[in-house]
C-alpha positions as CSV (number, residue, x, y, z in Angstrom):
1,M,14.7,2.1,-26.1
2,F,16.9,-0.3,-24.1
3,N,19.2,-3.1,-25.1
4,T,18.3,-5.6,-22.4
5,K,20.3,-8.5,-24.0
6,S,18.0,-11.1,-22.3
7,K,16.4,-14.2,-23.6
8,K,13.2,-12.3,-23.9
9,E,13.3,-8.6,-24.8
10,I,10.6,-6.4,-23.4
11,S,8.2,-5.1,-26.0
12,E,7.5,-1.4,-26.5
13,E,4.0,-1.8,-25.1
14,D,5.3,-3.5,-21.9
15,L,8.1,-0.9,-21.6
16,L,5.4,1.8,-21.6
17,I,3.5,-0.1,-18.8
18,L,6.8,-0.4,-16.8
19,T,7.6,3.3,-17.3
20,Q,4.1,4.2,-16.1
21,A,4.5,1.9,-13.1
22,K,7.9,3.5,-12.1
23,Q,6.3,6.9,-12.4
24,Q,3.5,5.9,-10.0
25,M,6.0,4.4,-7.6
26,D,8.2,7.6,-7.7
27,D,5.3,9.9,-7.1
28,I,5.1,12.1,-4.0
29,G,3.2,10.9,-1.0
30,W,-0.6,10.7,-0.9
31,A,-1.1,13.7,1.3
32,M,1.4,15.9,-0.5
33,K,-0.3,15.2,-3.8
34,G,-4.0,15.0,-2.8
35,L,-3.8,17.9,-0.3
36,N,-0.9,20.0,-1.7
37,K,-2.5,23.2,-0.5
38,V,-2.0,22.2,3.1
39,G,1.1,20.0,2.6
40,N,3.5,22.1,4.5
41,V,1.1,22.4,7.4
42,I,0.9,18.6,7.5
43,Q,4.6,18.2,7.5
44,N,5.0,20.8,10.3
45,K,2.4,19.1,12.5
46,I,4.0,15.7,12.1
47,D,7.3,17.2,13.2
48,L,5.5,18.3,16.4
49,L,4.0,14.9,17.2
50,P,5.6,13.4,20.3
51,E,7.3,10.0,20.0
52,K,4.6,8.5,22.2
53,Q,2.0,9.6,19.7
54,L,3.9,8.3,16.7
55,N,4.4,4.9,18.5
56,K,0.7,4.7,19.1
57,L,0.0,5.4,15.5
58,Q,2.4,2.6,14.5
59,K,0.7,0.2,16.9
60,I,-2.7,1.2,15.5
61,S,-1.4,0.5,12.0
62,Y,-0.2,-2.9,13.0
63,D,-3.4,-3.9,14.8
64,I,-5.5,-2.7,11.9
65,L,-3.5,-4.6,9.3
66,L,-3.8,-7.8,11.4
67,K,-7.6,-7.4,11.6
68,V,-8.0,-6.4,8.0
69,V,-6.0,-9.4,6.6
70,N,-8.2,-11.8,8.5
71,A,-11.4,-10.2,7.5
72,N,-10.7,-9.7,3.8
73,L,-9.0,-13.0,3.0
74,L,-11.9,-14.9,4.7
75,S,-14.7,-13.0,2.9
76,M,-13.4,-12.2,-0.6
77,K,-14.5,-14.8,-3.2
78,A,-11.6,-16.3,-5.1
79,D,-13.7,-17.3,-8.1
80,K,-14.9,-13.8,-8.9
81,I,-12.6,-12.8,-11.7
82,T,-12.8,-9.3,-13.1
83,N,-10.9,-7.7,-16.0
84,Q,-11.2,-4.2,-14.5
85,P,-11.1,-3.5,-10.7
86,I,-14.0,-1.5,-9.4
87,N,-11.8,1.4,-8.1
88,N,-14.5,4.1,-8.1
89,A,-16.8,2.1,-5.9
90,Y,-14.1,1.7,-3.3
91,K,-13.3,5.4,-3.5
92,A,-17.0,6.2,-2.8
93,M,-17.0,4.0,0.3
94,V,-13.9,5.5,1.9
95,T,-15.0,9.1,1.1
96,T,-18.2,8.5,3.1
97,S,-16.4,6.9,6.1
98,G,-13.9,9.8,6.3
99,V,-16.5,12.4,7.4
100,L,-16.8,10.8,10.9
101,G,-13.0,10.2,11.2
102,G,-12.4,13.9,10.7
103,T,-14.8,14.9,13.4
104,F,-14.6,12.9,16.6
105,G,-10.9,12.4,17.5
106,M,-8.7,9.4,18.1
107,I,-11.4,6.8,18.7
108,A,-13.3,7.8,15.6
109,F,-10.0,8.1,13.7
110,T,-9.1,4.5,14.6
111,A,-12.6,3.3,13.5
112,D,-12.4,5.2,10.3
113,L,-8.8,4.0,9.5
114,T,-9.9,0.4,10.2
115,L,-12.8,0.6,7.8
116,T,-10.7,2.6,5.2
117,T,-7.9,0.1,5.4
118,K,-10.3,-2.9,5.0
119,I,-11.8,-1.3,1.9
120,M,-8.3,-0.5,0.6
121,M,-7.2,-4.1,1.1
122,R,-10.3,-5.3,-0.9
123,S,-9.4,-2.8,-3.6
124,I,-5.8,-4.0,-3.7
125,M,-6.9,-7.6,-4.0
126,D,-9.3,-6.7,-6.7
127,I,-6.5,-5.0,-8.6
128,A,-4.3,-8.0,-8.1
129,R,-6.9,-10.3,-9.6
130,S,-7.4,-8.0,-12.6
131,Q,-3.6,-8.5,-13.2
132,G,-3.9,-12.3,-13.2
133,E,-3.0,-13.0,-9.6
134,D,-4.6,-15.9,-7.6
135,I,-5.6,-14.3,-4.3
136,T,-5.8,-17.8,-2.6
137,D,-2.1,-18.1,-3.1
138,L,0.1,-17.1,-0.1
139,D,2.6,-15.2,-2.3
140,T,-0.2,-13.1,-3.7
141,Q,-1.6,-12.4,-0.3
142,L,1.8,-11.3,0.9
143,A,2.2,-9.1,-2.2
144,C,-1.2,-7.5,-1.4
145,L,0.2,-6.6,2.0
146,Q,3.3,-5.2,0.5
147,V,1.3,-2.5,-1.2
148,F,0.9,-0.7,2.2
149,A,4.7,-0.3,2.4
150,L,5.2,0.9,-1.2
151,G,5.8,4.1,-3.0
152,G,5.6,7.8,-2.3
153,K,8.3,10.1,-1.0
154,S,8.1,12.3,2.1
155,K,10.5,14.0,4.4
156,H,9.1,11.7,7.1
157,D,10.5,8.5,5.6
158,D,14.1,9.8,5.1
159,N,15.2,6.9,7.2
160,L,13.5,4.4,4.9
161,D,14.7,3.2,1.5
162,T,11.5,3.8,-0.5
163,G,12.8,2.6,-3.8
164,Y,10.4,0.0,-5.2
165,Y,12.8,-2.9,-5.6
166,A,14.7,-1.9,-2.5
167,T,11.5,-2.1,-0.5
168,R,10.6,-5.5,-2.0
169,I,14.0,-6.8,-1.1
170,T,13.7,-5.6,2.5
171,L,10.3,-7.1,2.9
172,N,11.2,-10.3,1.1
173,S,14.1,-10.8,3.5
174,T,11.6,-10.5,6.4
175,M,9.2,-12.9,4.6
176,K,11.8,-15.8,4.4
177,G,10.2,-18.8,6.0
178,A,6.7,-17.2,5.9
179,T,5.6,-19.6,3.2
180,A,6.9,-22.7,4.9
181,G,4.0,-25.0,5.7
182,A,1.5,-22.2,5.4
183,G,-1.4,-22.5,2.9
184,K,-2.8,-19.1,3.6
185,I,-2.3,-16.2,5.9
186,T,-5.5,-16.7,7.8
187,S,-4.5,-20.1,8.9
188,T,-1.2,-19.0,10.4
189,L,-1.5,-15.4,11.7
190,L,-2.4,-16.1,15.3
191,K,-0.2,-19.1,16.1
192,S,2.7,-17.3,17.7
193,S,4.4,-13.9,17.9
194,S,7.5,-15.5,16.3
195,N,5.5,-16.5,13.2
196,P,7.3,-15.0,10.1
197,I,4.0,-13.5,8.9
198,I,3.6,-11.6,12.2
199,Q,7.1,-10.2,11.6
200,V,6.1,-9.3,8.1
201,L,3.1,-7.3,9.4
202,G,5.4,-5.5,11.8
203,A,7.8,-4.5,9.0
204,I,4.9,-3.3,6.7
205,A,3.2,-1.5,9.6
206,S,6.3,0.6,10.3
207,R,6.1,1.9,6.7
208,F,2.3,2.1,6.6
209,S,2.4,4.2,9.7
210,V,4.2,7.0,7.9
211,Q,1.1,7.6,5.7
212,V,-1.2,7.0,8.7
213,S,0.6,9.8,10.5
214,E,0.0,12.1,7.6
215,K,-3.7,11.2,7.5
216,F,-4.0,11.7,11.3
217,V,-2.6,15.2,11.3
218,A,-4.4,16.2,8.1
219,Q,-7.7,15.3,9.7
220,A,-6.8,17.4,12.7
221,I,-6.4,20.6,10.7
222,P,-9.3,22.9,11.4
223,I,-9.5,24.5,8.0
224,L,-10.4,21.2,6.4
225,G,-13.4,20.6,8.6
226,A,-15.4,17.4,8.9
227,A,-16.1,17.2,5.2
228,G,-12.3,17.3,4.6
229,G,-12.1,13.8,6.1
230,G,-13.8,12.4,3.0
231,A,-11.3,14.2,0.8
232,I,-8.4,12.9,2.9
233,N,-9.7,9.3,2.6
234,L,-10.1,9.7,-1.1
235,A,-6.5,10.8,-1.4
236,F,-5.5,7.9,0.8
237,M,-7.3,5.4,-1.5
238,N,-6.0,7.1,-4.6
239,H,-2.4,6.6,-3.4
240,F,-2.7,2.9,-2.5
241,Q,-4.7,2.1,-5.6
242,S,-2.0,3.7,-7.7
243,M,0.7,1.7,-5.8
244,A,-1.3,-1.5,-6.3
245,Q,-1.8,-1.0,-10.0
246,A,1.9,-0.4,-10.5
247,H,3.0,-3.2,-8.2
248,F,0.8,-5.9,-9.8
249,S,1.6,-4.6,-13.3
250,I,5.3,-5.2,-12.6
251,R,4.6,-8.6,-11.1
252,R,2.6,-9.5,-14.3
253,L,5.5,-8.5,-16.4
254,E,7.9,-10.5,-14.2
255,R,5.7,-13.6,-14.9
256,K,5.8,-12.9,-18.6
257,Y,9.5,-12.3,-18.8
258,D,11.4,-12.9,-15.6
259,E,12.2,-10.7,-12.5
260,K,15.8,-10.1,-13.4
261,T,15.0,-8.8,-16.9
262,V,12.1,-6.6,-15.6
263,K,14.2,-5.2,-12.8
264,K,17.1,-4.4,-15.2
265,V,14.9,-2.4,-17.5
266,F,13.0,-0.8,-14.6
267,D,16.3,0.5,-13.1
268,K,17.4,2.0,-16.5
269,I,14.2,4.0,-17.0
270,V,14.8,7.7,-16.4
271,L,11.8,9.8,-15.4
272,Y,11.4,13.4,-16.4
C-alpha cells in the first residue's frame, strides 16, 4: 500500500494494525461518542462553566494523577504477564463507581474520578504489558501516563494539537531530563516541584482535564440520572482503553521496525 523505502518494510498485517490505531486516535471524544444523544448539551454546558470552575477541574485532574501514579505503580505486580488485558473487568468496576459520582455533587465526583482514574491506570498498564512493555521501566511508566493526554477531538481542545505524534512530541519535550537518575516514577515524584516528572504530570493534566470537564458536566445533566453516572464512566473507560490499545500497538511496531519508519507510514495513512 505504501512504498516506505526503509531498511525494514512494514508488513500488510502490521499496516492493518497501524491503520486501526490511527482510526482509534482520530476518533471523536469519549463523551461525544459514548453519549452522542446528549453531546450538544455537554458542549453547551462546558461553554457556560466559569474559568474558576475549569481551573478547579484541572487541579483535580493533576492531584488525582499524582495519587494514582503512586498507588498503581507500587501495587501492580510486574511479573504478572498476560497475553490479553482484562478490559471487561475494569469496565465493570468503573460502571459501579459511577453511580455515586452522578448523584452527590463535587465531593462525590472527585472521589468517583479518583477511583475511576486509578482503575483506568491499571487497565492502561495491563494493556501495556500485553503489548510487551516492561511496566517497571520508567519509559513505559511515562508512556502509560501519556495515554491520559491522547486522542479524541472536541471543540473544547481547539487550542491543543491533538494529533498523535504531535502530542507525543510535545510531551516528550516536557519529559526531557525526567529519566536522568530516576529508576521509577514513585521514587522521584515528591522530591521537588521542579522535578521534570512533576512538570510532565502538569502537561498531561492540562489535556486530561478536557475530558474530565466533559465527564463533570455530563454527570450534572438531570436527564441522565444517577444511573447515568455508570454509563458515563463506561464511556470514559472505553475511550482511554482504546487510546491505550492504539498507543502501545504503535510503540510495539516502533520496537519491531523503528520510530521513523512507523511515523512515516502512520502519517501517510488516509482514513475514510
